[in-house]
C-alpha positions in Angstrom: -97.0 -89.2 133.8 -99.9 -88.9 135.8 -100.2 -86.2 138.8 -102.4 -85.9 141.1 -102.7 -83.5 144.3 -102.2 -86.1 146.5 -99.1 -86.5 145.4 -98.1 -83.0 145.4 -99.5 -83.5 149.2 -97.3 -86.1 150.1 -94.2 -84.5 148.7 -94.0 -82.4 151.8 -92.3 -84.1 154.4 -92.9 -82.6 157.4 -95.7 -82.5 159.6 -97.0 -79.1 161.2 -100.1 -80.1 163.2 -102.4 -77.7 163.0 -105.4 -78.9 164.2 -106.4 -81.4 167.5 -109.5 -83.8 166.7 -110.4 -85.4 170.3 -112.7 -88.3 169.7 -115.2 -89.7 172.4 -113.5 -93.0 174.5 -116.1 -95.4 173.2 -115.7 -94.9 169.2 -115.5 -97.9 167.3 -112.2 -98.9 165.3 -114.0 -98.6 161.9 -115.7 -95.2 162.9 -112.0 -93.7 163.2 -110.8 -95.4 159.9 -113.9 -93.9 158.5 -113.1 -90.4 159.6 -109.4 -90.9 158.7 -110.3 -91.9 154.9 -113.0 -88.9 155.1 -109.9 -86.7 156.0 -107.0 -87.6 153.9 -108.5 -88.3 150.8 -108.8 -86.8 147.5 -111.3 -84.1 146.8 -113.1 -85.7 144.0 -113.9 -89.0 146.2 -115.6 -86.4 149.2 -112.5 -86.1 151.3 -110.8 -83.1 152.9 -107.3 -84.4 151.1 -105.6 -83.1 154.7 -102.7 -85.1 156.3 -103.8 -86.9 159.3 -101.6 -88.6 162.2 -102.4 -89.9 165.9 -100.6 -88.0 168.6 -99.3 -91.0 169.8 -98.2 -94.4 168.2 -99.2 -97.9 169.9 -96.5 -98.3 171.7 -96.9 -95.4 173.5 -101.1 -95.7 173.8 -100.4 -98.6 175.9 -97.7 -96.8 177.7 -99.5 -93.9 178.4 -103.0 -93.1 179.1 -105.3 -94.3 176.3 -106.4 -90.8 174.5 -108.4 -90.7 171.3 -106.1 -87.5 170.6 -105.3 -86.8 166.4 -103.6 -84.4 165.1 -104.5 -82.9 161.4 -102.5 -80.5 159.3 -102.1 -79.4 155.7 -99.4 -79.0 152.8 -98.6 -75.7 151.9 -100.8 -75.9 148.2 -103.3 -77.4 150.4 -103.9 -74.2 152.0 -103.1 -72.6 149.1 -105.7 -74.0 147.3 -108.0 -73.2 150.5 -107.5 -69.6 150.1 -108.9 -69.7 146.8 -111.9 -71.7 147.1 -112.9 -69.6 150.4 -112.4 -66.0 148.3 -109.4 -64.8 150.5 -108.5 -61.4 149.4 -105.0 -59.7 149.5 -103.2 -57.0 149.0 -101.3 -57.0 145.6 -97.7 -55.6 144.4 -99.9 -52.9 142.9 -101.0 -52.0 146.3 -104.8 -52.9 145.1 -106.7 -55.5 146.9 -107.7 -58.8 144.6 -109.2 -62.1 145.1 -106.2 -64.6 146.0 -105.6 -67.0 143.1 -103.5 -70.1 142.9 -102.2 -69.5 139.3 -101.6 -65.7 140.1 -99.7 -66.3 143.5 -96.8 -64.6 142.9 -98.5 -61.3 142.2 -100.0 -60.6 145.8 -97.8 -59.6 148.6 -96.3 -61.2 152.0 -96.3 -64.8 149.2 -93.9 -66.5 151.6 -116.7 -82.3 160.0 -118.6 -80.2 162.3 -121.6 -82.7 162.1 -119.5 -85.2 164.1 -119.7 -82.7 167.7 -123.4 -82.4 167.3 -123.6 -86.9 167.5 -121.1 -86.8 170.1 -118.1 -89.3 168.2 -116.3 -86.2 168.3 -115.7 -84.2 171.5 -114.1 -80.9 170.1 -111.9 -79.7 167.4 -109.1 -77.1 168.0 -106.3 -75.7 166.2 -103.6 -75.3 168.0 -101.4 -72.3 169.3 -98.4 -71.6 167.7 -96.0 -71.1 170.5 -93.3 -68.9 168.6 -95.7 -66.6 167.0 -97.8 -66.5 170.1 -94.9 -65.2 172.1 -94.2 -62.5 169.7 -97.5 -61.2 169.7 -97.5 -61.0 173.5 -94.2 -59.0 173.6 -95.5 -56.4 171.1 -99.5 -57.1 173.0 -99.8 -56.8 177.0 -96.4 -58.3 178.9 -95.8 -54.9 178.9 -97.5 -52.5 180.5 -98.1 -49.2 178.2 -99.8 -46.3 177.3 -99.7 -47.7 173.4 -101.5 -48.8 170.5 -102.5 -52.4 170.2 -100.8 -54.3 167.2 -104.1 -55.0 165.4 -102.1 -56.2 162.4 -100.6 -59.1 164.4 -103.4 -60.0 166.5 -105.4 -60.3 163.2 -103.3 -62.8 162.0 -102.9 -64.9 164.8 -106.6 -64.4 165.3 -108.1 -63.3 162.9 -110.6 -60.5 161.8 -113.9 -60.8 163.8 -111.1 -60.9 167.4 -108.9 -58.3 165.7 -111.9 -56.0 165.2 -113.0 -56.5 168.6 -109.8 -55.1 170.2 -109.8 -52.6 167.2 -113.1 -51.3 168.8 -112.1 -51.7 172.3 -108.9 -49.2 171.8 -111.2 -46.8 169.6 -114.2 -46.8 172.3 -111.5 -46.5 175.2 -109.5 -43.4 173.7 -113.3 -42.0 172.8 -114.5 -41.7 176.3 -111.7 -39.9 177.5 -113.2 -36.3 176.2 -116.2 -37.6 178.4 -114.3 -38.4 181.1 -112.1 -35.2 181.4 -115.3 -33.1 181.2 -117.4 -35.4 183.7 -114.7 -34.9 186.2 -115.4 -31.1 187.0 -118.9 -31.6 187.4 -118.4 -34.1 190.0 -115.4 -32.9 191.7 -116.6 -29.8 192.2 -119.9 -30.9 193.0 -121.8 -28.5 190.5 -125.8 -29.3 191.3 -126.7 -26.6 188.9 -128.7 -28.7 186.2 -128.4 -25.9 183.6 -124.4 -26.7 183.4 -125.7 -30.2 183.0 -127.6 -29.2 179.7 -124.4 -29.0 178.6 -122.7 -31.7 179.5 -125.7 -34.0 178.3 -125.3 -32.1 175.0 -121.9 -32.8 174.5 -123.3 -36.5 175.4 -125.2 -37.1 173.0 -123.4 -35.3 169.6 -120.6 -37.4 171.2 -122.2 -40.7 171.3 -123.3 -39.8 167.1 -119.7 -39.0 166.2 -118.0 -41.7 168.0 -119.8 -44.3 165.9 -119.7 -42.8 162.5 -115.9 -42.6 162.7 -115.6 -45.7 163.9 -117.5 -46.9 160.5 -115.0 -45.1 158.8 -111.9 -46.6 161.1 -113.4 -50.2 160.7 -113.6 -49.7 156.7 -110.1 -48.8 157.0 -108.9 -51.7 158.6 -110.7 -54.5 157.2 -109.6 -53.1 153.1 -106.5 -53.1 154.2 -107.2 -57.3 155.1 -108.9 -57.6 152.4 -112.3 -58.6 154.0 -114.4 -55.5 153.7 -114.6 -56.6 149.6 -114.8 -60.4 150.3 -118.1 -61.7 148.7 -120.0 -63.4 151.1 -120.3 -67.0 150.9 -123.0 -69.1 150.4 -124.1 -69.9 154.1 -123.6 -74.2 155.0 -126.4 -75.4 157.7 -125.5 -75.4 161.5 -124.1 -78.9 162.8 -126.7 -78.7 165.4 -129.4 -78.1 162.9 -131.9 -81.8 162.5 -134.5 -82.9 160.1 -135.5 -85.1 157.6 -133.6 -85.8 155.0 -134.8 -84.4 151.6 -132.8 -81.9 148.3 -132.4 -78.7 148.7 -134.3 -76.8 146.1 -131.1 -74.0 145.9 -128.5 -76.3 146.1 -129.5 -79.7 145.2 -128.0 -81.4 147.7 -129.4 -83.8 149.9 -129.9 -82.4 153.3 -132.3 -82.1 156.4 -135.0 -80.2 155.9 -137.4 -78.6 158.4 -140.3 -76.8 158.3 -140.8 -73.0 159.0 -144.0 -73.6 160.6 -142.7 -75.8 163.3 -139.4 -73.1 164.0 -142.3 -70.3 164.1 -144.6 -72.4 166.4 -141.6 -73.6 169.0 -140.7 -69.4 169.1 -143.9 -67.9 169.6 -145.4 -70.7 172.3 -142.3 -71.3 174.1 -139.1 -68.9 173.6 -141.5 -65.9 173.9 -143.1 -66.2 177.0 -140.4 -68.1 178.6 -138.4 -64.8 177.5 -141.5 -62.8 179.1 -141.3 -64.9 182.5 -138.1 -64.1 182.7 -138.0 -59.8 182.1 -141.1 -60.5 185.2 -138.7 -62.3 187.3 -136.2 -59.7 187.1 -138.6 -57.0 187.6 -139.7 -59.3 190.8 -136.3 -59.1 191.9 -136.0 -55.5 191.4 -138.3 -54.8 193.7 -136.8 -56.9 196.3 -133.7 -54.5 196.1 -135.8 -51.4 196.7 -137.6 -53.4 199.7 -133.7 -54.1 200.9 -133.1 -50.0 200.4 -135.6 -48.7 202.1 -134.5 -50.8 204.9 -131.2 -50.3 205.1 -131.7 -46.2 204.7 -134.7 -46.7 207.5 -132.2 -48.1 209.9 -129.4 -45.6 209.0 -132.3 -42.8 209.5 -132.7 -44.4 212.8 -128.8 -45.0 214.1 -127.3 -42.5 212.2 -123.5 -44.2 212.7 -121.1 -44.5 210.6 -121.5 -48.4 210.6 -125.4 -48.0 208.8 -124.0 -45.4 206.5 -121.7 -47.6 204.3 -124.6 -50.1 204.8 -126.5 -48.3 202.6 -124.3 -48.9 199.8 -124.8 -52.9 200.2 -128.2 -53.3 198.9 -126.8 -51.9 195.5 -123.7 -53.8 195.5 -125.9 -57.6 196.6 -128.4 -56.5 193.5 -125.0 -55.6 191.3 -124.4 -59.2 192.0 -127.9 -60.9 191.6 -127.8 -58.9 188.4 -124.6 -60.9 187.2 -125.5 -64.6 188.0 -129.1 -63.9 186.1 -127.9 -62.8 183.5 -124.7 -65.7 182.9 -127.8 -68.2 183.8 -130.2 -66.9 181.5 -127.5 -67.0 178.9 -127.6 -70.5 179.4 -131.1 -70.6 178.8 -131.3 -68.6 175.4 -128.7 -70.5 173.8 -130.6 -73.7 174.8 -133.8 -72.4 173.4 -132.6 -70.3 170.3 -130.3 -74.1 169.2 -134.2 -76.1 170.5 -136.0 -74.0 167.8 -133.4 -75.5 165.0 -132.2 -72.4 162.6 -130.9 -74.1 159.3 -128.3 -71.1 159.0 -125.4 -70.3 161.7 -126.6 -66.2 161.2 -130.3 -66.7 162.1 -129.3 -69.0 165.0 -126.8 -65.6 166.0 -129.7 -63.0 165.7 -132.1 -64.8 167.4 -130.0 -65.4 170.3 -128.4 -61.7 170.0 -131.9 -60.2 170.6 -133.3 -62.7 173.7 -129.9 -62.1 175.5 -129.9 -57.8 174.7 -133.4 -57.4 176.1 -132.9 -59.2 179.0 -129.9 -57.9 179.6 -131.2 -54.3 179.0 -134.1 -54.6 181.6 -132.2 -56.3 183.7 -129.4 -53.9 184.2 -131.2 -50.8 183.5 -134.5 -51.5 184.9 -134.1 -50.5 188.4 -132.4 -46.9 187.2 -135.1 -46.1 185.1 -137.3 -46.7 188.0 -135.8 -44.6 190.5 -135.5 -41.5 187.7 -138.7 -41.6 186.7 -140.7 -43.4 189.4 -138.4 -42.4 192.8 -137.3 -39.4 191.2 -134.6 -39.6 193.8 -131.1 -38.4 192.4 -129.2 -39.4 195.2 -129.8 -42.4 195.1 -129.9 -42.9 191.4 -126.1 -41.7 191.5 -125.4 -44.2 193.9 -127.0 -47.3 192.3 -125.7 -46.6 188.9 -122.1 -46.1 190.6 -122.0 -49.1 192.2 -124.1 -51.3 189.8 -121.3 -50.3 187.4 -118.4 -50.5 189.8 -119.4 -54.1 190.7 -120.2 -55.4 187.2 -116.4 -54.4 186.0 -114.6 -56.2 188.7 -116.6 -59.2 188.9 -116.2 -59.3 185.1 -112.7 -59.2 185.3 -112.5 -61.6 187.9 -114.7 -64.3 186.1 -113.8 -63.7 182.5 -110.1 -63.7 183.1 -107.8 -63.8 186.5 -109.9 -66.7 188.0 -109.6 -69.0 184.9 -106.0 -67.6 184.8 -105.0 -68.8 188.5 -106.8 -72.1 187.4 -105.1 -72.9 184.4 -101.6 -72.3 185.7 -102.2 -75.1 188.3 -103.5 -77.0 186.0 -100.4 -76.6 183.9 -97.8 -77.1 186.5 -100.1 -80.8 187.1 -99.8 -81.2 183.3 -95.7 -80.4 183.2 -94.9 -83.1 186.2 -96.9 -85.7 184.4 -95.3 -85.3 181.3 -91.9 -85.4 183.1 -92.3 -88.4 184.9 -93.5 -90.3 181.9 -90.9 -93.1 180.8 -91.8 -93.5 177.4 -89.7 -91.9 174.2 -92.2 -89.2 172.5 -92.2 -85.4 171.3 -92.7 -84.7 175.2 -93.1 -80.6 174.0 -95.9 -81.8 171.2 -97.9 -84.1 174.1 -97.3 -81.8 176.4 -99.1 -78.8 174.8 -102.0 -81.0 173.0 -102.8 -82.8 176.6 -103.1 -78.8 178.2 -104.4 -77.1 175.6 -107.5 -79.9 175.3 -108.3 -78.6 178.9 -108.3 -75.0 178.2 -111.9 -73.5 177.8 -113.3 -73.0 174.4 -114.1 -69.1 173.2 -117.1 -69.1 172.1 -116.9 -66.2 170.1 -116.8 -62.3 170.7 -120.6 -62.0 171.8 -120.0 -61.5 175.9 -117.1 -58.9 175.0 -119.2 -56.9 172.4 -122.2 -57.5 175.5 -120.0 -56.1 178.1 -119.1 -52.8 176.2 -122.5 -52.6 175.3 -123.8 -52.1 179.2 -121.0 -49.7 179.8 -122.1 -47.9 177.2 -125.4 -47.7 178.4 -124.4 -46.4 181.9 -121.9 -43.9 180.7 -124.6 -42.3 177.6 -128.3 -43.1 179.6 -128.2 -40.8 182.5 -125.2 -38.9 182.2 -126.4 -35.5 183.4 -126.9 -37.3 186.8 -123.3 -39.5 187.2 -120.8 -37.6 185.1 -117.6 -40.0 187.3 -119.0 -42.9 184.7 -117.1 -42.4 181.7 -113.9 -41.8 184.0 -114.2 -45.5 185.6 -115.3 -46.7 182.1 -111.8 -45.7 180.8 -109.6 -47.4 183.8 -111.9 -50.6 183.9 -110.9 -50.8 179.2 -107.3 -50.0 180.4 -107.4 -52.9 182.0 -109.8 -54.7 180.1 -107.6 -54.7 177.3 -104.5 -56.4 178.9 -107.2 -59.3 180.6 -108.6 -59.8 177.5 -105.1 -60.5 175.4 -103.9 -62.5 178.3 -107.2 -65.2 178.1 -106.7 -65.1 174.4 -103.6 -66.1 174.6 -102.8 -68.3 178.1 -106.4 -69.3 179.0 -108.3 -70.0 176.5 -107.9 -72.3 173.3 -107.3 -70.8 170.0 -110.2 -70.3 168.1 -110.9 -70.8 164.7 -110.1 -67.8 162.8 -113.2 -65.8 160.8 -113.4 -63.1 158.3 -115.2 -60.4 159.5 -116.2 -56.4 157.6 -117.4 -54.8 160.6 -119.2 -55.2 163.9 -121.7 -56.6 162.7 -125.4 -56.2 164.8 -123.8 -54.6 167.6 -123.3 -51.7 165.5 -127.0 -51.2 165.4 -127.3 -51.6 169.2 -124.8 -49.1 169.9 -126.7 -46.7 167.6 -130.4 -48.0 169.2 -128.8 -47.3 172.6 -127.6 -44.0 171.5 -131.5 -43.1 170.6 -132.8 -44.5 173.5 -130.0 -42.1 176.0 -131.2 -38.6 173.8 -135.0 -39.7 175.8 -133.3 -40.3 178.5 -131.0 -37.8 179.1 -133.7 -34.9 178.4 -136.5 -36.5 180.5 -134.3 -35.9 183.1 -133.4 -32.7 182.6 -136.8 -31.6 181.8 -137.4 -33.4 185.5 -135.2 -30.8 187.3 -136.3 -28.4 189.8 -133.8 -25.2 187.9 -135.9 -26.3 184.8 -139.2 -27.0 186.2 -138.8 -23.2 188.0 -139.2 -21.8 184.5 -142.7 -22.8 184.2 -144.1 -22.7 187.9 -148.0 -22.6 185.9 -148.1 -24.5 183.6 -146.5 -27.7 182.9 -147.9 -28.3 179.5 -145.5 -26.2 178.0 -142.2 -27.8 179.4 -143.4 -30.8 178.4 -143.9 -29.8 175.0 -140.5 -27.4 175.2 -138.7 -30.8 176.2 -140.3 -33.1 173.4 -139.0 -30.2 170.5 -135.2 -30.2 172.3 -135.3 -34.1 172.0 -136.4 -33.8 168.6 -133.9 -31.5 167.5 -131.4 -33.3 169.2 -132.6 -36.3 167.5 -132.7 -35.1 164.1 -129.1 -33.3 164.7 -128.0 -37.1 165.4 -129.4 -38.5 162.3 -127.9 -35.1 159.9 -124.7 -36.0 161.7 -124.7 -39.5 160.5 -125.9 -39.1 157.6 -123.3 -36.0 156.9 -120.3 -38.6 157.7 -120.1 -41.3 155.1 -119.4 -44.7 156.2 -116.0 -45.3 154.5 -113.4 -42.7 153.6 -113.4 -41.2 150.0 -110.3 -42.7 148.7 -111.7 -46.4 150.0 -115.2 -45.6 148.3 -112.5 -44.8 145.0 -110.7 -48.1 145.1 -113.8 -49.9 146.0 -115.6 -48.3 142.7 -112.4 -48.9 140.8 -112.2 -53.0 141.5 -115.6 -53.2 140.5 -115.0 -51.1 137.3 -112.2 -53.4 136.6 -113.8 -57.1 137.4 -116.7 -55.8 134.9 -114.3 -55.0 132.1 -112.4 -58.3 132.4 -116.0 -60.1 131.9 -116.5 -57.9 128.5 -112.7 -58.7 127.5 -113.1 -62.9 127.6 -113.6 -63.5 124.0 -116.7 -66.0 123.3 -113.9 -68.3 121.3 -112.1 -69.7 124.3 -115.6 -70.4 126.0 -115.9 -72.9 122.9 -112.4 -73.6 123.4 -112.9 -75.2 126.6 -116.2 -76.6 126.0 -115.0 -80.2 124.4 -112.7 -80.7 127.5 -114.1 -82.9 129.9 -113.7 -82.3 133.3 -111.0 -84.5 134.3 -109.0 -83.6 131.5 -109.3 -79.9 133.1 -108.7 -81.2 136.3 -105.5 -83.1 135.0 -104.3 -80.2 132.9 -105.0 -78.5 136.4 -102.8 -81.0 138.9 -99.8 -80.7 136.1 -99.7 -76.8 136.2 -99.7 -77.3 139.8 -97.4 -79.4 139.7 -94.6 -77.8 138.0 -95.6 -74.3 139.7 -94.6 -76.1 143.2 -91.1 -77.5 141.1 -90.6 -74.0 140.2 -91.3 -72.4 143.9 -89.1 -75.4 145.5 -86.4 -74.3 143.4 -86.2 -70.6 144.0 -86.8 -71.7 147.9 -83.9 -73.7 147.5 -81.1 -71.0 145.7 -82.7 -68.1 148.2 -81.4 -70.5 151.2 -78.4 -71.1 148.5 
């Protein structure tokens, strides 16, 4: 009897919906049928070989509002073969990490269409939340406010490695800020205006910023090795959904796909995107000068009247400017996404790199330009301290409200409306599933960890760039991050759709961004210390000597940073040994393959190989079912 994979799929009677597919209301029936066939057909026929059914049957569609909602699932064997196809790495019974394969699945621990979005046929595709698993995750994560480590392994199991790494970095960065906060509090509380003491604090900051980033690399390597993504080989990247061009043959893959000349993309970047970014930077500086005019007006008003009301008014320009900065950052983000998409990058990685560069440059100038101007042009340390405190605290409060609290409140209101609507229904449907799908399809879509890392990056800048002027910044950052963990967890679990899991081995380009910020902080702090009256008093006659000494100290500290970065290995010794052992075993396995096996396999056709594989899978699946029944008995 001929055994095919599709027959194996249908042997699983229970349909567990994994992904929701929403089509546009005006999609034709033949288009729906074509899409269904592409999803359920066998892989050799160009299909995805998944399970597919509409949310509502014909009678329910007539009774309820007609929504083009469909559920996509997969059998256990399809999921296992998919894990093998993407190169998933798991821990074996001998505690080593290996690439998962279906044939050797028992050796591992714990073995128990995108282009349619661009064309407008598909409105959205998202995975459903697993309510039971989500409840367990919430109970161990944020429902009880206690000072404890986050369940990163559970977060990774539910949301994937990319999101788990963000929460791991957020937790690590918060703990790493505690020494800075503990040392900075006495400097602020006892009003130590002696810059000689600030030299010690700034020097500690420079060493601290280097050490924490290097130690994070080691901790990240330990986590991702345990999760299997550190040794996961990078896959060949497919074109982005929004990538378009003239159909042609890809010289690498040999497949027909859109091709777009590189010179056209470069013209778009340098003739349109770059001038637009420069214009936005100029506009940001123009708004900054308006802010300084407001500061001068508030100061003159306070000096003329001297009342308590005008003393409070001194903080109003900084608060307004902080709000304007947040608004400009968000508006610029939308423009940067549109421009980067219009540049028509073929790969998602290229798209992300160009977007991150655009956003980082603007956000850095928009958030820190006023502080640099106050520090090195106006040389007003009191105003610098006031502006830094106002910008830091205001931005943190706004982010907490806009990211989590306001969306959660709106989501709760929508949930009540959906619940009432479902309770009023007369149709005989699975009300729980219907309610969940209708509720989640209106949730916001998680756009990735970009904004979360950007918030931490700017916070790191506020803490490290001007630490010798405002040592209390680290304390405010710690207080914010303790609540940020819970608000971000609430956002992921209750406000946004469940994102698709993405494997990651590290925090990517953000590691370089944080390291660059730490280098800039060396220059900034050395310059601020060199400008202090105490240091200037040591060189009353020759300012050239002062400049040379400051530059020499700066170079010495930079050299110390790079020595520390070199001395601290990125991966712990035991992980280096395991990776080397794994590479050695792979090479030895290739050497042991006899040439006669290759000759024996040569006469078989692809069809014969596939049929033999299907028969083996069917036999293994029956054995799995028999073992499961025996265990249940």
